[in-house]
C-alpha positions as CSV (number, residue, x, y, z in Angstrom):
1,M,-0.7,-18.0,44.3
2,K,3.1,-18.5,44.8
3,I,4.5,-21.9,45.0
4,L,7.2,-21.8,47.6
5,T,10.3,-24.0,48.3
6,T,10.6,-26.0,51.6
7,K,13.0,-23.3,52.8
8,Q,10.6,-20.5,51.8
9,T,7.7,-22.1,53.7
10,R,9.7,-22.3,56.7
11,G,10.5,-18.6,56.2
12,A,6.7,-18.0,56.0
13,D,6.1,-19.8,59.2
14,A,8.8,-18.0,61.1
15,Y,7.8,-14.7,59.7
16,T,4.1,-15.3,60.7
17,I,5.2,-16.3,64.3
18,Q,7.3,-13.3,64.7
19,N,5.0,-10.7,63.1
20,E,1.4,-11.7,63.7
21,P,2.6,-12.4,66.4
22,I,1.5,-15.9,67.2
23,K,3.1,-18.8,69.0
24,S,4.2,-21.8,66.8
25,I,2.1,-24.1,69.1
26,D,-0.9,-21.9,68.3
27,L,-0.1,-21.8,64.6
28,M,-0.1,-25.7,64.7
29,E,-3.7,-25.6,66.3
30,R,-4.8,-23.3,63.5
31,A,-3.4,-25.6,60.8
32,S,-4.7,-28.7,62.4
33,Q,-8.2,-27.2,62.8
34,K,-8.5,-26.4,59.1
35,C,-7.6,-30.2,58.5
36,V,-10.3,-31.3,61.1
37,D,-12.8,-29.0,59.3
38,W,-12.2,-30.9,56.0
39,L,-12.1,-34.3,57.7
40,T,-15.4,-33.8,59.3
41,D,-17.1,-32.4,56.3
42,K,-16.1,-35.6,54.4
43,Y,-16.4,-38.4,56.9
44,E,-19.2,-39.2,59.5
45,T,-18.3,-39.8,63.0
46,S,-19.0,-43.6,62.5
47,K,-15.9,-43.8,60.3
48,P,-13.0,-45.1,62.4
49,V,-9.9,-42.9,62.2
50,V,-6.2,-44.2,62.4
51,I,-3.5,-41.6,62.6
52,F,0.2,-42.2,62.1
53,S,2.4,-39.5,63.5
54,G,6.0,-38.9,63.5
55,I,7.9,-37.0,66.3
56,G,8.3,-33.7,64.6
57,N,5.9,-30.9,63.8
58,N,4.1,-32.9,61.1
59,G,3.6,-35.5,63.8
60,G,2.4,-32.8,66.1
61,D,-0.3,-32.0,63.7
62,G,-1.4,-35.4,63.6
63,L,-1.7,-35.4,67.5
64,V,-3.8,-32.2,67.4
65,I,-6.1,-33.6,64.7
66,G,-6.6,-36.7,66.8
67,R,-7.5,-34.5,69.8
68,Y,-10.1,-32.5,67.9
69,L,-11.5,-35.6,66.4
70,I,-12.1,-37.3,69.7
71,Q,-13.9,-34.1,71.0
72,K,-16.2,-34.6,67.9
73,G,-17.0,-38.1,68.8
74,Y,-14.7,-40.1,66.4
75,N,-13.3,-43.3,67.2
76,V,-9.4,-42.4,67.1
77,T,-6.3,-44.6,67.2
78,I,-3.0,-42.9,67.0
79,Y,0.3,-44.7,66.4
80,I,3.4,-42.9,67.1
81,V,6.1,-43.7,64.7
82,Q,9.2,-43.3,67.1
83,F,12.2,-43.2,64.7
84,S,14.0,-40.9,67.1
85,N,13.6,-39.7,70.8
86,N,14.2,-36.1,69.7
87,Y,10.7,-34.9,69.9
88,T,10.2,-31.3,68.8
89,E,8.7,-29.0,71.4
90,D,5.4,-28.6,70.0
91,F,5.0,-32.3,69.5
92,K,5.8,-32.8,73.2
93,V,3.4,-30.2,74.3
94,N,0.5,-31.9,72.2
95,L,1.6,-35.4,73.4
96,N,0.9,-34.2,77.0
97,R,-2.4,-32.8,76.0
98,L,-3.5,-36.1,74.6
99,K,-2.3,-38.1,77.5
100,S,-5.2,-36.4,79.5
101,K,-7.7,-37.7,76.9
102,S,-9.2,-41.2,76.6
103,I,-7.5,-42.3,73.6
104,N,-6.0,-45.4,72.1
105,L,-2.2,-44.4,71.7
106,K,0.4,-46.7,70.7
107,Y,4.2,-46.7,69.8
108,L,5.8,-48.0,66.8
109,T,9.5,-48.7,67.3
110,E,12.2,-50.8,65.5
111,Q,11.6,-53.5,67.9
112,D,7.7,-53.5,67.4
113,I,6.0,-52.2,64.4
114,E,3.0,-54.4,64.7
115,F,-0.4,-52.7,64.0
116,S,-3.6,-53.4,62.3
117,I,-6.1,-51.1,60.3
118,D,-9.7,-51.9,60.1
119,S,-10.6,-51.9,56.3
120,H,-13.1,-49.4,56.8
121,S,-10.9,-46.8,58.6
122,V,-9.7,-43.6,57.3
123,V,-5.9,-43.5,57.7
124,I,-4.3,-40.0,58.3
125,D,-0.6,-39.8,57.5
126,A,1.4,-37.4,59.7
127,I,4.7,-39.3,59.9
128,F,6.9,-36.9,58.0
129,G,6.2,-33.3,56.4
130,S,7.9,-31.2,53.9
131,G,11.1,-31.0,56.0
132,L,12.2,-34.6,55.2
133,S,15.9,-34.6,54.4
134,R,16.4,-38.1,53.0
135,P,14.5,-41.0,51.5
136,I,12.6,-43.2,54.0
137,S,14.3,-46.3,54.9
138,G,14.3,-49.2,57.5
139,Y,11.4,-50.1,59.6
140,V,9.6,-46.7,58.9
141,A,9.6,-48.1,55.1
142,D,7.8,-51.2,56.4
143,I,5.2,-49.3,57.9
144,V,4.7,-47.1,54.9
145,Y,4.3,-50.4,53.0
146,K,1.6,-51.7,55.4
147,I,-0.2,-48.4,55.0
148,N,0.0,-48.5,51.3
149,K,-1.8,-51.9,51.4
150,H,-4.8,-50.4,53.1
151,K,-7.8,-50.4,50.8
152,S,-9.8,-47.3,52.3
153,D,-9.0,-43.6,52.1
154,V,-5.6,-42.4,53.1
155,V,-5.2,-38.6,53.8
156,A,-1.8,-37.0,54.0
157,I,-1.2,-34.1,56.2
158,D,0.6,-31.3,54.1
159,I,2.5,-33.9,51.9
160,P,2.6,-37.5,51.7
161,S,5.5,-39.0,53.9
162,G,8.4,-39.8,51.8
163,L,7.7,-37.3,49.0
164,F,9.8,-34.3,48.7
165,S,8.3,-30.9,48.0
166,E,10.6,-30.1,45.0
167,A,13.0,-32.8,43.7
168,N,12.3,-36.4,43.7
169,K,14.7,-37.8,41.2
170,N,16.5,-39.9,43.9
171,S,13.6,-40.9,45.8
172,K,12.7,-44.3,46.7
173,V,9.1,-44.4,45.2
174,E,8.2,-47.8,47.0
175,N,8.7,-46.0,50.3
176,I,6.4,-43.1,49.7
177,V,2.8,-43.0,51.2
178,H,0.1,-43.4,48.7
179,A,-2.6,-40.9,49.6
180,N,-6.0,-40.4,48.2
181,Y,-6.1,-37.0,49.4
182,T,-3.5,-34.5,50.6
183,L,-4.4,-31.6,52.8
184,T,-1.6,-29.1,52.0
185,F,-1.0,-25.8,53.8
186,Q,-1.3,-22.3,52.3
187,Q,-0.2,-23.3,48.7
188,P,0.6,-26.5,46.8
189,K,4.1,-28.1,46.8
190,L,5.7,-28.0,43.2
191,T,5.9,-31.9,43.4
192,M,2.1,-32.1,43.7
193,L,1.6,-30.6,40.1
194,F,3.7,-33.4,38.4
195,P,1.5,-36.2,36.8
196,E,3.8,-38.9,37.9
197,N,3.2,-37.9,41.6
198,F,-0.4,-38.2,41.5
199,K,-0.3,-41.8,42.9
200,F,1.2,-40.4,46.0
201,V,-0.6,-37.0,46.3
202,G,-4.1,-38.1,45.1
203,Y,-6.4,-34.9,45.1
204,F,-4.9,-32.1,47.0
205,Q,-6.8,-29.5,49.0
206,I,-5.1,-26.2,49.7
207,L,-5.8,-25.0,53.3
208,D,-5.3,-21.4,53.9
209,I,-3.8,-21.4,57.4
210,G,-3.2,-17.5,57.6
211,L,0.5,-17.2,57.0
212,H,1.6,-13.5,56.8
213,L,0.6,-11.7,53.8
214,D,3.6,-9.3,53.7
215,Y,6.0,-12.4,53.7
216,L,3.9,-14.0,50.8
217,R,3.9,-10.6,48.7
218,T,7.6,-10.2,48.8
219,V,9.0,-13.7,48.5
220,E,10.3,-14.5,45.0
221,T,9.4,-17.6,43.2
222,S,9.4,-18.9,39.5
223,Y,6.3,-21.0,40.1
224,H,2.8,-19.8,40.6
225,F,-0.6,-21.5,41.0
226,V,-3.5,-19.9,39.1
227,T,-6.5,-18.9,41.3
228,E,-9.9,-17.6,40.7
229,A,-8.8,-14.2,42.6
230,F,-5.9,-13.8,40.1
231,V,-8.1,-14.4,37.0
232,K,-10.6,-12.0,38.2
233,K,-8.1,-9.3,38.5
234,I,-6.8,-9.7,34.8
235,L,-10.4,-10.3,33.3
236,K,-11.4,-7.0,31.4
237,I,-14.8,-5.6,31.8
238,R,-16.5,-4.1,28.8
239,S,-17.4,-0.5,28.8
240,K,-20.7,0.9,27.8
241,F,-19.5,2.4,24.4
242,S,-17.6,-0.7,23.3
243,H,-18.1,-2.0,19.6
244,K,-17.1,-5.1,17.7
245,G,-14.0,-3.3,16.6
246,T,-13.0,-2.7,20.3
247,F,-12.6,-6.5,20.8
248,G,-10.4,-7.3,17.8
249,H,-10.5,-9.2,14.6
250,A,-8.9,-12.9,14.7
251,L,-8.1,-15.1,11.9
252,L,-8.1,-18.9,12.3
253,I,-6.1,-21.0,9.7
254,A,-7.4,-24.5,10.1
255,G,-9.3,-27.3,8.6
256,S,-8.8,-30.0,5.8
257,T,-10.9,-32.7,4.3
258,G,-12.5,-34.8,7.1
259,K,-11.1,-32.6,9.8
260,M,-13.6,-29.6,9.5
261,G,-14.9,-30.2,13.0
262,A,-11.6,-29.1,14.5
263,E,-12.0,-25.7,13.0
264,I,-15.6,-25.4,13.8
265,L,-14.7,-26.2,17.6
266,A,-12.0,-23.5,17.5
267,A,-14.0,-20.9,15.8
268,R,-17.1,-21.3,18.1
269,A,-14.7,-21.2,21.1
270,C,-13.1,-18.1,19.7
271,L,-16.5,-16.3,19.4
272,R,-17.8,-17.3,22.8
273,A,-14.6,-16.0,24.3
274,G,-15.5,-12.6,23.1
275,V,-13.7,-11.7,19.9
276,G,-15.2,-8.8,17.9
277,L,-14.8,-10.4,14.6
278,L,-13.7,-13.8,13.4
279,T,-12.5,-14.9,9.9
280,V,-11.6,-18.4,9.2
281,Q,-9.5,-19.5,6.3
282,L,-10.6,-22.9,5.0
283,P,-10.4,-25.3,2.1
284,K,-13.2,-25.0,-0.6
285,N,-15.0,-28.1,0.6
286,G,-15.3,-26.6,4.1
287,L,-17.2,-23.5,3.1
288,N,-20.7,-24.8,3.3
289,I,-20.0,-26.7,6.6
290,M,-18.5,-23.6,8.3
291,Q,-21.2,-21.2,7.1
292,T,-23.8,-23.6,8.4
293,A,-22.2,-24.6,11.5
294,V,-20.9,-21.1,12.6
295,P,-22.8,-18.4,10.8
296,E,-21.2,-15.7,12.9
297,A,-17.7,-16.4,11.4
298,M,-16.7,-14.8,8.1
299,C,-14.8,-17.2,5.6
300,I,-11.8,-17.0,3.3
301,V,-11.8,-19.9,0.9
302,D,-8.6,-21.3,0.0
303,E,-7.9,-22.1,-3.8
304,S,-7.3,-25.8,-2.7
305,E,-10.1,-28.2,-2.5
306,D,-8.8,-30.2,0.4
307,V,-6.2,-28.4,2.4
308,I,-4.8,-24.9,3.2
309,A,-2.3,-24.2,0.4
310,H,-2.1,-20.4,0.2
311,L,-1.6,-17.7,2.9
312,S,-4.1,-14.9,2.7
313,D,-3.2,-11.2,3.7
314,I,-2.8,-11.2,7.4
315,S,-2.2,-7.5,7.8
316,T,-5.6,-6.7,9.1
317,Y,-5.8,-9.2,11.8
318,N,-5.0,-8.6,15.5
319,C,-4.2,-12.2,16.0
320,V,-3.7,-15.3,13.8
321,G,-4.3,-18.9,15.3
322,I,-3.2,-21.8,13.2
323,G,-3.3,-25.7,13.4
324,P,-6.6,-27.4,14.3
325,G,-7.4,-30.1,11.7
326,L,-4.7,-28.6,9.4
327,G,-3.1,-31.7,8.1
328,I,0.7,-31.6,7.4
329,E,0.9,-31.7,3.6
330,Q,3.8,-29.9,2.0
331,E,1.7,-26.9,0.7
332,T,0.4,-26.5,4.1
333,S,3.9,-26.6,5.7
334,N,4.7,-23.8,3.1
335,V,1.7,-21.8,4.6
336,L,3.1,-22.0,8.1
337,K,6.7,-21.1,7.0
338,L,5.3,-17.9,5.1
339,L,2.9,-17.0,8.2
340,I,6.0,-17.1,10.5
341,Q,8.0,-15.1,8.1
342,N,5.4,-12.4,7.6
343,S,4.0,-12.2,11.2
344,S,5.0,-9.4,13.5
345,S,2.5,-10.2,16.1
346,P,2.4,-13.3,18.3
347,L,0.7,-16.4,16.8
348,V,-1.2,-19.2,18.5
349,I,0.2,-22.5,17.2
350,D,-1.5,-25.8,17.9
351,A,-2.1,-29.4,16.6
352,D,-0.9,-30.0,13.1
353,A,1.0,-26.8,12.9
354,L,3.0,-28.0,15.9
355,N,3.6,-31.3,14.1
356,I,4.9,-29.2,11.3
357,L,7.2,-27.3,13.3
358,S,8.7,-30.5,14.9
359,E,9.6,-31.6,11.3
360,N,11.2,-28.1,10.9
361,P,12.8,-27.2,14.3
362,T,14.8,-24.4,12.9
363,W,11.6,-22.4,12.4
364,L,11.2,-22.1,16.1
365,S,14.0,-19.4,16.4
366,F,12.0,-17.3,13.8
367,L,8.8,-17.4,15.6
368,P,7.2,-14.0,16.4
369,A,8.2,-13.1,20.1
370,M,5.7,-14.2,22.6
371,S,3.9,-16.6,20.3
372,V,1.9,-19.2,22.2
373,L,2.3,-22.9,21.7
374,T,-0.2,-25.3,23.0
375,P,1.2,-29.0,22.7
376,H,0.0,-31.9,24.5
377,P,2.9,-34.1,26.1
378,K,3.4,-36.1,22.8
379,E,3.6,-33.0,20.7
380,F,6.0,-31.5,23.2
381,E,8.2,-34.4,23.0
382,R,8.3,-34.2,19.3
383,L,9.4,-30.6,19.5
384,F,11.8,-30.5,22.2
385,G,12.9,-34.3,23.0
386,K,12.1,-37.0,25.3
387,W,12.6,-36.8,29.3
388,S,13.1,-39.3,32.0
389,N,10.8,-37.7,34.6
390,D,8.4,-34.8,35.1
391,E,11.0,-32.5,36.7
392,E,13.1,-32.9,33.7
393,R,10.0,-32.1,31.4
394,L,9.4,-29.0,33.3
395,E,13.1,-27.8,33.0
396,K,12.9,-28.5,29.2
397,Q,9.6,-26.5,28.9
398,Q,11.3,-23.5,30.8
399,Q,14.4,-23.6,28.8
400,A,12.5,-23.8,25.4
401,A,10.3,-20.8,26.4
402,I,13.5,-18.8,27.4
403,K,15.6,-19.9,24.5
404,N,12.9,-19.2,21.8
405,N,11.0,-16.2,23.5
406,I,7.8,-17.9,23.5
407,I,5.0,-19.2,25.6
408,I,4.5,-22.9,26.0
409,V,1.2,-24.2,27.2
410,L,1.8,-27.8,28.0
411,K,-1.6,-29.3,28.2
412,G,-2.8,-31.9,30.8
413,A,-3.8,-32.0,34.4
414,N,-2.7,-28.7,36.1
415,T,-1.7,-27.4,32.6
416,S,1.7,-25.6,32.9
417,I,2.3,-22.4,31.2
418,A,6.0,-21.5,30.6
419,V,6.9,-17.8,29.8
420,P,10.2,-16.5,28.4
421,D,11.5,-15.0,31.6
422,G,11.4,-18.7,33.2
423,T,8.3,-18.3,35.2
424,V,5.8,-21.1,35.1
425,Y,2.1,-20.9,35.8
426,F,0.1,-24.0,36.8
427,N,-3.6,-24.2,36.1
428,S,-6.1,-24.9,38.8
429,T,-9.2,-25.9,36.8
430,G,-10.2,-28.8,34.4
431,N,-10.8,-32.5,34.9
432,A,-10.2,-35.9,33.1
433,G,-13.4,-35.6,31.1
434,M,-11.6,-33.1,28.9
435,A,-9.3,-35.8,27.6
436,T,-11.4,-35.9,24.5
437,A,-11.0,-35.3,20.8
438,G,-11.3,-31.5,20.1
439,S,-10.7,-30.2,23.6
440,G,-7.4,-28.7,22.5
441,D,-9.0,-27.1,19.4
442,V,-11.3,-25.3,21.9
443,L,-8.5,-24.0,23.7
444,T,-6.8,-22.7,20.7
445,G,-10.0,-20.8,19.9
446,I,-10.1,-19.1,23.3
447,I,-6.5,-18.0,23.5
448,T,-6.6,-16.6,19.9
449,S,-9.7,-14.7,20.9
450,L,-8.2,-13.1,24.0
451,L,-5.0,-12.3,22.1
452,A,-7.1,-10.4,19.3
453,Q,-8.9,-8.5,22.3
454,S,-5.6,-7.1,23.3
455,Y,-4.6,-9.2,26.3
456,T,-1.0,-9.7,26.6
457,P,0.2,-12.9,25.5
458,I,0.9,-14.1,29.0
459,Y,-2.6,-13.1,30.3
460,A,-4.1,-14.6,27.1
461,A,-2.5,-18.0,27.9
462,I,-3.2,-17.9,31.6
463,L,-6.9,-16.7,31.2
464,G,-7.5,-19.0,28.3
465,V,-6.3,-22.0,30.1
466,Y,-8.3,-21.2,33.3
467,I,-11.4,-20.6,31.3
468,H,-11.0,-23.7,29.2
469,G,-10.6,-25.7,32.4
470,L,-13.5,-24.1,34.2
471,S,-15.7,-24.7,31.2
472,G,-14.8,-28.4,31.4
473,D,-15.7,-28.4,35.1
474,L,-19.1,-26.9,34.4
475,A,-19.7,-29.4,31.4
476,K,-18.7,-32.3,34.0
477,K,-21.4,-31.2,36.3
478,N,-23.9,-31.3,33.5
479,V,-23.0,-34.5,31.5
480,G,-20.5,-36.3,33.8
481,I,-16.9,-37.1,33.2
482,N,-17.2,-40.1,30.9
483,A,-19.8,-38.6,28.3
484,L,-18.1,-35.2,28.1
485,I,-17.1,-34.0,24.6
486,A,-15.5,-30.8,23.4
487,S,-18.8,-29.3,22.2
488,D,-19.9,-29.5,25.9
489,I,-16.8,-27.3,26.9
490,V,-17.7,-24.7,24.3
491,N,-21.3,-24.6,25.4
492,S,-20.1,-23.9,29.0
493,I,-17.8,-20.8,28.1
494,P,-20.7,-18.3,28.4
495,K,-21.5,-19.6,31.9
496,V,-17.9,-19.2,33.0
497,F,-17.7,-15.5,31.7
498,K,-21.0,-14.8,33.4
499,Y,-19.7,-16.3,36.7
500,L,-16.4,-14.5,36.6
501,E,-17.9,-11.0,35.6
502,N,-20.6,-11.2,38.4
503,S,-19.0,-13.0,41.3
């Protein structure tokens, strides 16, 4: 799913109006009906609804939503935030349609901004949409402040008022609506995928309003949101005459004294993600642990008792993953250096291997092309430096991927995957329960497995992150968000593949 700029979204609206064809007022009806469907599924008619509408098309959406909710038996109050007398035409039409209804309709002006909200009411924010051209100020900011003091749910239509779709470096954060939910049209806005904006956006729901597919297919963008439909297209289906050699041989270099659990999690995930053969290189004291915990894995025992100190022959493997539980001892650092020097195929690099890289930044330029790095934010900071906001962090991620010809999987909510041509893919699966020890090791195993199975590095990263997140979502259903551990994610991987293969 492409993530469009504000200008491109306007272009999609205009193209749809011209080529479907459909009148703009009817497209507004369609979008608002989608919002109403979501609202009525979530809230009973006993829940009072208070709508704040501006005088543009986002406000027009608010008026249509109010009209439909009244028809469905909701108690609706609408406040029109009249910051100008220049109503859009579609707003005017819908205001006239409302006047024939029995509705509590009030105007808020610079001279009178008094309003009250029942503590149990649902507030709908339709003051400003994505077309806002400057930060909110003046008496409208006072209205936003009062809305933000509301203790019950706030639902933003398309985007929270005051938040810009792309750049918010110069925004007045105190003058942005704090929504619990955002009902956004056709695709998420880039700004919704930044962690620092969660306090404004809350949980967003994408509503398909039927914008013309011809426009969406041809418009160019550097940002994509990974959907189930896309993942199903790239997932490979096994043929009848496949055998274990068909699905690659992966090597995992991981583990050290006290950290063998990380390698076990990565190994189990690698196997569950479908690799044909798996070999793990591990210290001597980890052999019995690994052979007991993961009998399906073959083992190469390092000469060292406690750490990885020697690089084995890597010529027979389709993919090598390194990092989980590895430690950062000098002899282990030498192994990573030799691995980089001797590898001609993309590597998967995580955890302590990333920490070693951060201490040796010149090694980055020698990584095999299209290697996959999977840092969490702190590891990313150690590798590529600090940032002042999430927009700057995204720029750093893109530039680092381009400069070093690598793929950077920056882990977190809506994990971002930056590839060497500057494109970024944002993941749509996963939950906060996955913020637990070992979760990243599981991801390393999955991506290593997919690369060994001859997925392209980009597809291996995208598919691996999606499967990892969806496995976490299934685990959450089984054990809840607080009790979830990394083993639960591994145990859910088979269910994810079964679902994707059969649905």
